[in-house]
Every structure is written in C-alpha cells, then in structure tokens.
N, C-alpha and C positions, 0 to 999 in steps of 0.2 A: 852564304857559302855557295860557290859556283857548282853546277852539276859535275864538272870534272873533279873538283876538290871533294865533293861528296862521294863520287865514285871511289876515289882513292881511300877516303876515310871508311866507307862501308866495307871495302875489300879488306882493309886492315882489321876492321872489327870482326869480319867473318873468318879470316885466315890467320891473322897475326896476333890476335888477342891472347893474353896469357891464359893458361888453363883455369877454368872456373870464373873468368871475368865475364861480366854481364855484356851481352851483345848491344850494339848501338840501337837506341830506341827508334821506332818508326817515326818518320817526320809527321808533323801535324800542321795543317794549314787552316787558320781561322777564316771565317767569312770576311771578305773585304767590305768593310762598312761603307766606304765611299761608293764602290760599285753597286752594292745592294741598294743604297739610297736612291740611285738613279733608275731603279727598275720597280715596276709596279708589283702589288701583292701576288699576282699570278706566278711569279718566280719562286714563291715559297709555299704554295698551296697545291694540293692535288687537284687535277682537272676533273671536270664532270665526266669525261670519257672513261674514267676508271670505275665508275659506279656500276655494280652488277657484274663486273668482269671477274671470272674465276680463273686466275692464272694457272692454278693446279690442273684444271680441266683442259687448258690449252696445251699442256705438255704431254708428249707421248713417251718421253724417256722416264721410266720409273725404276729401272734396274739396269745393271751393267750389261745384261744380255740384250737389252733393247738397242744398244749403241751401234753395234756392227751392222745389223740389217738396215737401220735408218741411214747410216753413213753411206752404205753401198747404194741405196736408192737415190740419194742426192748426187753421188758421183755419176751414177748411170744416167741421170737426167742431164747433168751439166755436160757430160762428154758423149752422151748417147752411146755408152759403151756397154757391151755385154759383160755381166759379172760385176759391174761397179768397181772397176780397177782404175787407179790413177795412171796417167801416162808415164811411160818408162823412158821417154826421149831424153837426150842430153843436149845442152846448148853448144853453139859454136863458141870457142874460148880464145880470146886474144889476151896474152899475158903481158904485163908491164906496159900498159898504155898510158898516154896522157889523157886527161879527162877535163878539158876546159869547160864542159857543161856543168861541172860540179863546183860547189864552193870549196874553199881551201880547208884542208884537214891537216892536223899534225899527228906525228907518230905513225905514219903509214909506211909500211915496208914496200908494198906493191899494190897497184890497182889493175885488176883484170876486167875486161869487158865481156859479158856473156850475152850472146844474141840468141833469143828464142824465136824460132820460126813457127808461125801460126797459120791456120787456114786462111785462104783468100790472100795470101802473100803478105799478111800483116807481120810485122816484126816487133819484138819487145826487147829493150835493152836493160840489162841489170849490171850494175857496177859492184864488183867485189873488192872491198878494201881489207887488206891483210895488215894486222898490227905489227909493229916492230918487235913486240915481245908479248907473250901470253903464258901464264902459268896454269891455265885450265883447259884451253882448247875449245871453248864454247864459241858458237856463232850466233849471230842475230840478224834477222831481216828487219829493215825499216822501210815502210811503204808510205809514200806521200800521196796526197789526195788529188783533187781536181785543180791542179795548177796552184796550190798553196805556195806562198813564198817560202824560201828555203830556211827560214829561221829555226823552226822546230826540227827540221831534218838535220841541219848542221849541229845544233845544240845536242840532240839525242845521239847522233852517230859519233860525234866527238867524245862524248862521255863514255860510250861503249868502247870505242877504240882505246881510250885512256885506261879502261878497265880490262883490256886484253882481249876483247871480242873481235873475231872476224866479222865484218859488217857488210851486208848486201843491201844495196839501195835500189828500190823499185819506184816506178811512177805508174800512174794509171795509164791504160791504153790511150794513145793520141795526145798525151800531155807531156810537158817538159821535153826530155830528150828522145821520147818515143816518136817514131814516124807516124804521120797521119794518112799515109797512102795505103790503100788496099784494093783488091780486084773488085770490079763491079760484079755483083752476083748474077746479073742478067747477061753480062758479056765479059768473061774472064780475061779477054785480050785487052780490056780497057781498064786503066787505073784511075781511081777517083780519090779525092781528098775529102776526108771526113773531119769536121771540126768539133763535133759534139757527140757524146755517147747517145743522146736522144735521136741522132740521125742514123742509128744502127738498125732501124726497123727492117730494111730490105734484106738484111743478112740473117734475121731470125726466122727459122723455118721449123717444121716438124722434125726434120732430120739433122738440124744444126742449131745448137744453142750458142748465142753470142757470149754467154757466161764464160766460155772457154777463153775468150780474149783476156779476161780478167784473172782467171784462176789457174790457167796453164803456166804462165811465167813463174810463179813461185813453186809450182810442182816440178818443173824442169830444172830450175835453179837448185831446188832441194836435192834432186837426183845427183847433180854435179857435186854439191857440197858433201853429201853422204858418201859418194864413191871416191872422192879425192881426199877428203880430210877426216872422215869418220869421227865427227865431233861427238862428245858425250851428250850434248843437248843443243837444240836450236830454239831460240826465242824469236818472237815476232812482235813488232810494235808498229802501229800505223795511226795516221791522223785523217779524219774526215772520210773521203772515199777510200783512203788507205786503211782507215779504221774499219770500214765495212769489209775490206779484203781480209783484215786481221781478225775479223769475227768469223767470216764464212770459211776461209781456207783452213784454219786450224780445226774447224769442225769436221772437215773432210780428210785431213791428213794428220794422223796421230804422231807423225814424226816431229811436229811442232810441239815442243815441250811446254813452254810458257808463253802466253800471248797477252798483249796489252793494247786492245783497240780503244782509241780515243775519238769521241765525237763522231761515231760511225754508224750507229743504228739505234732504233727503238722497235719494240714489237708493233705489229700493224695496228692494234687497237689504240695506240698512243700517237700515231702519225698525224692525226688531225687536231691533236690537243693543243691548247695554248701552253706557254705564253707567246710562242711564235705567231705573229699576226696572220700568216698564211700557212697552210699545212706543210709539214716537213715530209713530203712524199719520198724524197730521195731521188737520186739520179736513175738513169735507165736500168742499171744492174740491180738497184735496190727495191724496185717496184713490183708488187705482186700482180698488178694488172699487165705488166710487160712479161712476166715470167710466172704465169699461173701454175704451171706444172711443177716447177722447182719449189716455189714457196707454198704450193698446195701440199707438199710432203710434210712440212713442219714450219712453225713460226719461229721467230728469233729466240724465245726462251729455250727451245730445244737446241738451236744452234749454239747458244752459250754453253749448254750442258755438254754437247758433243765436243766442244773445244776444251772442256775442263776434265772430262773423265779419263782416267788412265794413270798408270804408275808415274809418279813425279810430275804429273800434268796439273796445270792451273791456268786460270784466266782471271784477269782483273779488268773489268770494263771501266773506262774512265769517261765521265760525262761532265761537261762544264755547265754549272747551273745558269750562268749568265752569258753563255756562248752567243756571240754576235751573229752566228750563222744558223745553227741548226741543233736539234736534239737537246734543247735547253729545258729549264724548269726542273721540277721535282717529280714528274710523272713516273720516273723509274722506280720510285719508292714503292709503287704498287706491285712490282714483280721481283724486286731485289731479294727479299727474304725467302720467297718461294723457290727461286732458282738456287740460291745458296743452300737452303735446307734440303733440296732434292739431291744435290751433290753430296751433302753430308750423310744422307740416308744411304746413298749408293756406296759411300765409304771408300772410294778410290778416286782421288782428285780433289780439286779445290776451286771454288768460284767465289768472287766477291765483286763489289762495285765501289768505285771511288768517286764520290761527288765532289767536284772541285769548284769551290766558290771563292777562290782567291783572286779571280781576275774576270774580265769580260771579253776575252778574245777567243777566236777560233784557233786554238793551238793546244799543244801539250805544254803546260806551264812549267816553269822551273820547279814549282812545288810537286806537280804530278810526276815529273821526271825523277825528282829525288825519291819519291815513293817507289817508282819502278826499280831504281837502282838499289834501294834498300831491300825490296822484295827479292831481287835476283841475288844480291851479294850477302844479305844477312839471313832473311827467312829461308832462302834456298841455297845458301852458301855451302851447306854440307851435302848438297845433292849434285848429281852429274850436270 
C-alpha cells in the first residue's frame, strides 16, 4: 500500500468507521532478512559503550515541574535571551508563489514562501503548502537534513497533503533552497559564502549562539501559522539533520504537539559506539564540544522527554538499524525503556522509539511513514 493510500485508509479508520468498529491495526515491519544478512553482528548487539551507563542518572526530568525551568534554560542559552522566551518575530510572506525549487506535489491549493531574517544577514526560506481540502485544520512541519535527496520529503509531504494537513517544508541552513551568504563577523560590510555548518566557527561567540540559525526558522514559522490559521495541533517530522531539529525544537516549544524525528540523534555516550566504523559525532549543531553550554544543560534523553511532556503531546523517535549513514545499530535499546518509563511516571505525554529494520537506507522508509500516519490518524485521531 502506498503512503498516500495508507493515509486515506487510516483517516477512514479514525473518522469514518462505524461506531464500535475496531480501529485499523498499527503497521508492523519485519526485519529485512536480505539487508540483515549483509551486516555484521554489531548491528544486533548492544555496544560495549553502554556498560555501566545509568541512563536514569543522566536524566534531570523527573516530574512535570522540572520541564519549564529546563526548557527556559535551553531557550535562554540558544537565544541568549533574558527569561528564556522564544522569539516573537514573524516572517515575510509571499502568497501564491511558484516554487521550482520543490518537487511536484498534488492536491495543493496554494504555496506561500516565508522568509525568516536571521542575524548576520542570513535568510531561511520556508515553503507553506496549503491543501485543497481539510476536515481537521492540522498543520505539519517537515524538515529535511544536510542536502538529502527529496525522496523522503516528497513522499512524506504528499501523504500529509493527501490527509488534509497544511505542510511547511524546511531545509537546514545553507542547504537546498536556503542562501549560503551571510555577513563576515569581523567585517559586517563584507558578505561571505559558507558551504558547511562546520565553517560557522567564527560566528559562535559568548554573546551569540549559531544554534539560532537552526532553531529560529521553525519558531518564526510557528508564530505565523498560529497567528494566521490557529490550528488545533502542529506536528513535526524530520530526517537526519532535520531529525535533529525535530528532536531539539519540540523540546523548546510545546506548541509542537507531536514529533517524529528520524535518524537524527543519539545520547552522547552512544556517539562513539559501533557499528558505524567511525564515530557518529554529528554535524556542527549536534556536537557537545561545539556547544558545551547548551548541551551541558542536559543530554538527549532529557530533550526527548521535553518534547513529549504535555497535554496531547508525544514523540516517536525513529532510528534505522541498518542506516547507511548514521545513528544505526541497536544501542538505543539502552535508553529506550528508561525514557518511555519516565514519561509514563510523569503521566502527561507519551514517548516511544521505533526501530526500523526493514531497509538499509538513510531515509524515512515507507514502513516508518505508515506508522507515523497511523499514529497521527488512528492513535491520535480523536485528539486535536
């Protein structure tokens, strides 16, 4: 079944089923035997790095009252803002634009271009796709990674459009349709071109965090969506670097109701673990050595918890066991139960992890997408 057909089927199961009828079952994806046979045993065994790690002691979120001060501390560090408040700015909006930068989509009533102006003259472009029809008014962010091809983005966004979601498309700073030019920090009159996030070193200072380049576009786009459309809920899905954004940003902004980060992060104690032959340190924005103050506040298990706690909030982390790029293997099994149980103890929100062993790509697979759609339209079909 295609993702679009699945979206239609799950919406029917959630909204159109006869009273008392059983909801559509959650999709199940078996281990791909052919892909598994091509990988060594490290892809199904816990790495040595988990030995002696007490994940419960790593976490500082123990109760719901821990969430707000931790979130405020992270926001304050990312934006160097007093009071830990997210930005209130709005984007420049161009309505009804042509968007040749994007793949083709069906069922789109209008495309708007949102331009987010950032410090040092950097700009971030967000495309807002409005569906031809919607019976629920929900919106969804989709965030692509470090130049990943458009297959996952197109497949995911089309399925969401088919299901009636307004969809906002994001790319990482400097990638895809985003400009690479910004002001030289030593000479603001001079514009320089930056090709890689790892070249952002000169812009990182005690007074300015380059994390703003990554986290401010979804915040400003969220301001626009909330002010203009007042949706009952906003979901967020992301792959790779976009999966990192879909991990961190919902932790900072409770206006994201449900989040689905894919292949985007691991706690720091697992970054050097096999089976990846070299450490999966992550890009500039993902590294503790580059942002010691921000990641010194908390590790990723707490970020997962912050993204999940709250009324109707939930997060499903998706990791590909045989991912050809990063964050692969089964090391996540060392923290999965701890984070899930912590949210259950708090009693307000939901967190879980989907280990996808159906393929060997760096992508959100058709199986993982079917689970996301099921989660949105069946498990959460009765929610805003």
